[in-house]
N, CA, C and O atoms as a GROMACS GRO file, in nm:
protein
  324
    1MET      N    1  -0.597  -1.992  -2.175
    1MET     CA    2  -0.504  -1.937  -2.079
    1MET      C    3  -0.580  -1.913  -1.948
    1MET      O    4  -0.688  -1.854  -1.948
    2ASP      N    5  -0.524  -1.960  -1.838
    2ASP     CA    6  -0.593  -1.938  -1.711
    2ASP      C    7  -0.571  -1.795  -1.660
    2ASP      O    8  -0.486  -1.723  -1.712
    3THR      N    9  -0.646  -1.755  -1.560
    3THR     CA   10  -0.645  -1.617  -1.512
    3THR      C   11  -0.508  -1.574  -1.462
    3THR      O   12  -0.462  -1.464  -1.494
    4SER      N   13  -0.442  -1.658  -1.385
    4SER     CA   14  -0.309  -1.622  -1.331
    4SER      C   15  -0.209  -1.597  -1.442
    4SER      O   16  -0.135  -1.498  -1.440
    5THR      N   17  -0.206  -1.685  -1.539
    5THR     CA   18  -0.114  -1.670  -1.652
    5THR      C   19  -0.146  -1.542  -1.729
    5THR      O   20  -0.055  -1.471  -1.772
    6HIS      N   21  -0.272  -1.514  -1.746
    6HIS     CA   22  -0.316  -1.395  -1.818
    6HIS      C   23  -0.271  -1.268  -1.744
    6HIS      O   24  -0.219  -1.175  -1.806
    7VAL      N   25  -0.291  -1.264  -1.613
    7VAL     CA   26  -0.252  -1.148  -1.534
    7VAL      C   27  -0.100  -1.128  -1.536
    7VAL      O   28  -0.052  -1.016  -1.551
    8ILE      N   29  -0.026  -1.236  -1.522
    8ILE     CA   30   0.121  -1.227  -1.525
    8ILE      C   31   0.168  -1.178  -1.662
    8ILE      O   32   0.258  -1.095  -1.671
    9SER      N   33   0.108  -1.230  -1.767
    9SER     CA   34   0.146  -1.188  -1.903
    9SER      C   35   0.122  -1.039  -1.924
    9SER      O   36   0.207  -0.970  -1.980
   10TRP      N   37   0.008  -0.989  -1.878
   10TRP     CA   38  -0.021  -0.846  -1.890
   10TRP      C   39   0.075  -0.763  -1.805
   10TRP      O   40   0.120  -0.657  -1.847
   11GLY      N   41   0.106  -0.813  -1.685
   11GLY     CA   42   0.202  -0.742  -1.600
   11GLY      C   43   0.338  -0.728  -1.666
   11GLY      O   44   0.398  -0.621  -1.662
   12ILE      N   45   0.385  -0.836  -1.725
   12ILE     CA   46   0.514  -0.832  -1.796
   12ILE      C   47   0.506  -0.737  -1.915
   12ILE      O   48   0.600  -0.662  -1.940
   13LEU      N   49   0.395  -0.739  -1.986
   13LEU     CA   50   0.377  -0.649  -2.099
   13LEU      C   51   0.382  -0.503  -2.056
   13LEU      O   52   0.447  -0.422  -2.120
   14TYR      N   53   0.313  -0.470  -1.946
   14TYR     CA   54   0.317  -0.333  -1.894
   14TYR      C   55   0.460  -0.292  -1.858
   14TYR      O   56   0.503  -0.181  -1.891
   15ILE      N   57   0.532  -0.380  -1.792
   15ILE     CA   58   0.670  -0.348  -1.753
   15ILE      C   59   0.758  -0.328  -1.877
   15ILE      O   60   0.841  -0.237  -1.879
   16LEU      N   61   0.740  -0.411  -1.979
   16LEU     CA   62   0.818  -0.396  -2.102
   16LEU      C   63   0.789  -0.262  -2.171
   16LEU      O   64   0.878  -0.205  -2.234
   17HIS      N   65   0.668  -0.213  -2.159
   17HIS     CA   66   0.633  -0.086  -2.222
   17HIS      C   67   0.666   0.035  -2.134
   17HIS      O   68   0.646   0.149  -2.175
   18HIS      N   69   0.716   0.009  -2.016
   18HIS     CA   70   0.754   0.116  -1.924
   18HIS      C   71   0.894   0.086  -1.868
   18HIS      O   72   0.908   0.043  -1.754
   19PRO      N   73   0.997   0.110  -1.950
   19PRO     CA   74   1.133   0.074  -1.908
   19PRO      C   75   1.179   0.143  -1.780
   19PRO      O   76   1.265   0.090  -1.709
   20GLU      N   77   1.124   0.260  -1.750
   20GLU     CA   78   1.162   0.328  -1.626
   20GLU      C   79   1.115   0.249  -1.504
   20GLU      O   80   1.181   0.250  -1.400
   21VAL      N   81   1.002   0.179  -1.517
   21VAL     CA   82   0.953   0.093  -1.409
   21VAL      C   83   1.044  -0.028  -1.394
   21VAL      O   84   1.081  -0.066  -1.283
   22ALA      N   85   1.080  -0.089  -1.507
   22ALA     CA   86   1.172  -0.204  -1.503
   22ALA      C   87   1.305  -0.166  -1.440
   22ALA      O   88   1.362  -0.242  -1.362
   23ARG      N   89   1.353  -0.046  -1.473
   23ARG     CA   90   1.481   0.002  -1.417
   23ARG      C   91   1.470   0.018  -1.266
   23ARG      O   92   1.561  -0.023  -1.193
   24ARG      N   93   1.360   0.077  -1.219
   24ARG     CA   94   1.343   0.097  -1.074
   24ARG      C   95   1.330  -0.035  -1.000
   24ARG      O   96   1.380  -0.048  -0.888
   25ILE      N   97   1.262  -0.133  -1.060
   25ILE     CA   98   1.252  -0.266  -0.998
   25ILE      C   99   1.392  -0.326  -0.986
   25ILE      O  100   1.430  -0.377  -0.880
   26ARG      N  101   1.468  -0.320  -1.095
   26ARG     CA  102   1.603  -0.376  -1.096
   26ARG      C  103   1.691  -0.308  -0.991
   26ARG      O  104   1.765  -0.375  -0.919
   27GLU      N  105   1.685  -0.176  -0.983
   27GLU     CA  106   1.764  -0.102  -0.885
   27GLU      C  107   1.727  -0.142  -0.743
   27GLU      O  108   1.813  -0.160  -0.657
   28GLU      N  109   1.596  -0.155  -0.718
   28GLU     CA  110   1.552  -0.193  -0.584
   28GLU      C  111   1.600  -0.334  -0.550
   28GLU      O  112   1.649  -0.358  -0.439
   29LEU      N  113   1.587  -0.426  -0.644
   29LEU     CA  114   1.633  -0.563  -0.619
   29LEU      C  115   1.784  -0.566  -0.595
   29LEU      O  116   1.831  -0.635  -0.504
   30ASP      N  117   1.858  -0.493  -0.677
   30ASP     CA  118   2.004  -0.491  -0.661
   30ASP      C  119   2.046  -0.433  -0.527
   30ASP      O  120   2.143  -0.479  -0.467
   31SER      N  121   1.974  -0.332  -0.479
   31SER     CA  122   2.014  -0.267  -0.354
   31SER      C  123   1.965  -0.341  -0.229
   31SER      O  124   2.027  -0.330  -0.123
   32LYS      N  125   1.856  -0.414  -0.239
   32LYS     CA  126   1.797  -0.477  -0.120
   32LYS      C  127   1.823  -0.627  -0.109
   32LYS      O  128   1.820  -0.682   0.002
   33ILE      N  129   1.849  -0.693  -0.220
   33ILE     CA  130   1.872  -0.838  -0.219
   33ILE      C  131   2.020  -0.863  -0.245
   33ILE      O  132   2.072  -0.830  -0.352
   34CYS      N  133   2.088  -0.920  -0.148
   34CYS     CA  134   2.233  -0.941  -0.159
   34CYS      C  135   2.263  -1.065  -0.240
   34CYS      O  136   2.206  -1.172  -0.218
   35GLY      N  137   2.354  -1.051  -0.335
   35GLY     CA  138   2.399  -1.165  -0.414
   35GLY      C  139   2.298  -1.211  -0.516
   35GLY      O  140   2.207  -1.138  -0.554
   36ASP      N  141   2.316  -1.334  -0.560
   36ASP     CA  142   2.230  -1.392  -0.664
   36ASP      C  143   2.124  -1.485  -0.606
   36ASP      O  144   2.083  -1.580  -0.672
   37ARG      N  145   2.081  -1.458  -0.485
   37ARG     CA  146   1.983  -1.547  -0.423
   37ARG      C  147   1.842  -1.520  -0.476
   37ARG      O  148   1.816  -1.416  -0.536
   38ILE      N  149   1.754  -1.613  -0.453
   38ILE     CA  150   1.614  -1.601  -0.495
   38ILE      C  151   1.541  -1.511  -0.396
   38ILE      O  152   1.563  -1.520  -0.275
   39VAL      N  153   1.455  -1.426  -0.446
   39VAL     CA  154   1.372  -1.340  -0.363
   39VAL      C  155   1.267  -1.428  -0.296
   39VAL      O  156   1.206  -1.513  -0.360
   40THR      N  157   1.246  -1.406  -0.165
   40THR     CA  158   1.149  -1.485  -0.090
   40THR      C  159   1.042  -1.393  -0.031
   40THR      O  160   1.053  -1.270  -0.038
   41LEU      N  161   0.940  -1.452   0.026
   41LEU     CA  162   0.834  -1.376   0.091
   41LEU      C  163   0.889  -1.291   0.206
   41LEU      O  164   0.834  -1.186   0.237
   42ASP      N  165   0.996  -1.336   0.269
   42ASP     CA  166   1.059  -1.259   0.377
   42ASP      C  167   1.112  -1.125   0.328
   42ASP      O  168   1.133  -1.034   0.408
   43ASP      N  169   1.134  -1.111   0.198
   43ASP     CA  170   1.186  -0.988   0.139
   43ASP      C  171   1.077  -0.886   0.108
   43ASP      O  172   1.107  -0.772   0.071
   44LYS      N  173   0.952  -0.924   0.122
   44LYS     CA  174   0.841  -0.839   0.079
   44LYS      C  175   0.848  -0.697   0.134
   44LYS      O  176   0.832  -0.601   0.058
   45ASN      N  177   0.872  -0.681   0.261
   45ASN     CA  178   0.874  -0.547   0.321
   45ASN      C  179   0.996  -0.465   0.279
   45ASN      O  180   0.997  -0.343   0.298
   46LYS      N  181   1.097  -0.530   0.225
   46LYS     CA  182   1.216  -0.458   0.178
   46LYS      C  183   1.200  -0.406   0.035
   46LYS      O  184   1.284  -0.330  -0.013
   47LEU      N  185   1.094  -0.446  -0.032
   47LEU     CA  186   1.076  -0.417  -0.174
   47LEU      C  187   0.945  -0.342  -0.201
   47LEU      O  188   0.857  -0.394  -0.269
   48PRO      N  189   0.931  -0.219  -0.148
   48PRO     CA  190   0.804  -0.149  -0.164
   48PRO      C  191   0.769  -0.116  -0.308
   48PRO      O  192   0.652  -0.126  -0.346
   49TYR      N  193   0.867  -0.077  -0.390
   49TYR     CA  194   0.834  -0.042  -0.528
   49TYR      C  195   0.791  -0.166  -0.606
   49TYR      O  196   0.694  -0.162  -0.682
   50THR      N  197   0.862  -0.275  -0.588
   50THR     CA  198   0.827  -0.399  -0.656
   50THR      C  199   0.687  -0.443  -0.615
   50THR      O  200   0.609  -0.488  -0.699
   51ASN      N  201   0.655  -0.432  -0.487
   51ASN     CA  202   0.520  -0.465  -0.440
   51ASN      C  203   0.416  -0.373  -0.503
   51ASN      O  204   0.306  -0.418  -0.538
   52ALA      N  205   0.450  -0.247  -0.518
   52ALA     CA  206   0.357  -0.152  -0.580
   52ALA      C  207   0.329  -0.191  -0.725
   52ALA      O  208   0.217  -0.176  -0.773
   53VAL      N  209   0.430  -0.239  -0.794
   53VAL     CA  210   0.414  -0.279  -0.934
   53VAL      C  211   0.320  -0.399  -0.947
   53VAL      O  212   0.238  -0.404  -1.039
   54ILE      N  213   0.331  -0.494  -0.856
   54ILE     CA  214   0.251  -0.616  -0.871
   54ILE      C  215   0.112  -0.606  -0.810
   54ILE      O  216   0.033  -0.699  -0.824
   55ASN      N  217   0.080  -0.496  -0.742
   55ASN     CA  218  -0.055  -0.476  -0.688
   55ASN      C  219  -0.153  -0.450  -0.802
   55ASN      O  220  -0.117  -0.396  -0.906
   56VAL      N  221  -0.276  -0.488  -0.779
   56VAL     CA  222  -0.384  -0.454  -0.872
   56VAL      C  223  -0.415  -0.307  -0.850
   56VAL      O  224  -0.438  -0.266  -0.736
   57PHE      N  225  -0.415  -0.228  -0.956
   57PHE     CA  226  -0.434  -0.085  -0.937
   57PHE      C  227  -0.575  -0.040  -0.967
   57PHE      O  228  -0.642  -0.095  -1.054
   58PRO      N  229  -0.620   0.065  -0.894
   58PRO     CA  230  -0.756   0.112  -0.907
   58PRO      C  231  -0.790   0.172  -1.044
   58PRO      O  232  -0.904   0.160  -1.088
   59ASP      N  233  -0.696   0.234  -1.111
   59ASP     CA  234  -0.719   0.292  -1.243
   59ASP      C  235  -0.641   0.210  -1.345
   59ASP      O  236  -0.525   0.241  -1.373
   60PRO      N  237  -0.702   0.105  -1.400
   60PRO     CA  238  -0.628   0.012  -1.485
   60PRO      C  239  -0.575   0.071  -1.615
   60PRO      O  240  -0.494   0.008  -1.683
   61TYR      N  241  -0.621   0.190  -1.651
   61TYR     CA  242  -0.576   0.250  -1.776
   61TYR      C  243  -0.449   0.332  -1.759
   61TYR      O  244  -0.392   0.379  -1.858
   62LYS      N  245  -0.404   0.349  -1.636
   62LYS     CA  246  -0.279   0.422  -1.610
   62LYS      C  247  -0.186   0.331  -1.532
   62LYS      O  248  -0.221   0.283  -1.424
   63PHE      N  249  -0.068   0.307  -1.587
   63PHE     CA  250   0.032   0.224  -1.522
   63PHE      C  251   0.119   0.315  -1.437
   63PHE      O  252   0.213   0.377  -1.488
   64LYS      N  253   0.088   0.322  -1.310
   64LYS     CA  254   0.161   0.411  -1.220
   64LYS      C  255   0.181   0.343  -1.085
   64LYS      O  256   0.104   0.368  -0.992
   65PRO      N  257   0.282   0.258  -1.072
   65PRO     CA  258   0.307   0.187  -0.947
   65PRO      C  259   0.328   0.280  -0.828
   65PRO      O  260   0.305   0.241  -0.714
   66GLU      N  261   0.373   0.404  -0.854
   66GLU     CA  262   0.400   0.498  -0.746
   66GLU      C  263   0.276   0.527  -0.662
   66GLU      O  264   0.288   0.573  -0.549
   67ARG      N  265   0.157   0.501  -0.716
   67ARG     CA  266   0.033   0.527  -0.642
   67ARG      C  267   0.026   0.445  -0.513
   67ARG      O  268  -0.049   0.478  -0.422
   68PHE      N  269   0.104   0.338  -0.506
   68PHE     CA  270   0.103   0.250  -0.390
   68PHE      C  271   0.212   0.283  -0.288
   68PHE      O  272   0.227   0.213  -0.188
   69LEU      N  273   0.288   0.389  -0.314
   69LEU     CA  274   0.397   0.428  -0.224
   69LEU      C  275   0.360   0.557  -0.153
   69LEU      O  276   0.296   0.646  -0.210
   70ASP      N  277   0.403   0.567  -0.025
   70ASP     CA  278   0.379   0.693   0.046
   70ASP      C  279   0.488   0.793   0.012
   70ASP      O  280   0.574   0.765  -0.072
   71SER      N  281   0.486   0.909   0.075
   71SER     CA  282   0.581   1.015   0.043
   71SER      C  283   0.726   0.979   0.075
   71SER      O  284   0.818   1.044   0.026
   72GLU      N  285   0.746   0.876   0.157
   72GLU     CA  286   0.881   0.831   0.192
   72GLU      C  287   0.926   0.710   0.109
   72GLU      O  288   1.034   0.657   0.132
   73GLY      N  289   0.843   0.667   0.015
   73GLY     CA  290   0.879   0.555  -0.072
   73GLY      C  291   0.844   0.419  -0.014
   73GLY      O  292   0.886   0.317  -0.068
   74ASN      N  293   0.767   0.415   0.095
   74ASN     CA  294   0.725   0.288   0.155
   74ASN      C  295   0.591   0.246   0.097
   74ASN      O  296   0.508   0.329   0.059
   75LEU      N  297   0.571   0.114   0.091
   75LEU     CA  298   0.446   0.061   0.038
   75LEU      C  299   0.331   0.097   0.133
   75LEU      O  300   0.339   0.073   0.253
   76LYS      N  301   0.225   0.155   0.076
   76LYS     CA  302   0.107   0.188   0.156
   76LYS      C  303   0.033   0.061   0.197
   76LYS      O  304   0.038  -0.041   0.128
   77LYS      N  305  -0.034   0.068   0.308
   77LYS     CA  306  -0.122  -0.042   0.348
   77LYS      C  307  -0.241  -0.040   0.254
   77LYS      O  308  -0.278   0.065   0.202
   78ILE      N  309  -0.300  -0.155   0.231
   78ILE     CA  310  -0.409  -0.167   0.135
   78ILE      C  311  -0.521  -0.067   0.162
   78ILE      O  312  -0.575  -0.010   0.068
   79GLU      N  313  -0.557  -0.044   0.290
   79GLU     CA  314  -0.664   0.049   0.319
   79GLU      C  315  -0.628   0.194   0.285
   79GLU      O  316  -0.717   0.277   0.274
   80GLU      N  317  -0.498   0.225   0.268
   80GLU     CA  318  -0.454   0.360   0.232
   80GLU      C  319  -0.469   0.385   0.082
   80GLU      O  320  -0.482   0.500   0.040
   81VAL      N  321  -0.466   0.279   0.002
   81VAL     CA  322  -0.472   0.289  -0.143
   81VAL      C  323  -0.610   0.316  -0.182
   81VAL      O  324  -0.640   0.329  -0.301
   0.00000   0.00000   0.00000
């Protein structure tokens, strides 16, 4: 298994074990992406929680995507994390 596939598999596994995270991703996608269209790179800034989930986190033993969000729910810049 190559590295990308391995990382994606672990990411999916973490999300499956944390249904509250999956719910928040779904809610964010439903509220920010209109219709059944495909999410594009142009949507990145509209999806701070989803971006927080897919970031590599500093404490790999704790799955807490919220660490990448500021107090207003916006995605922190990398240097802030």
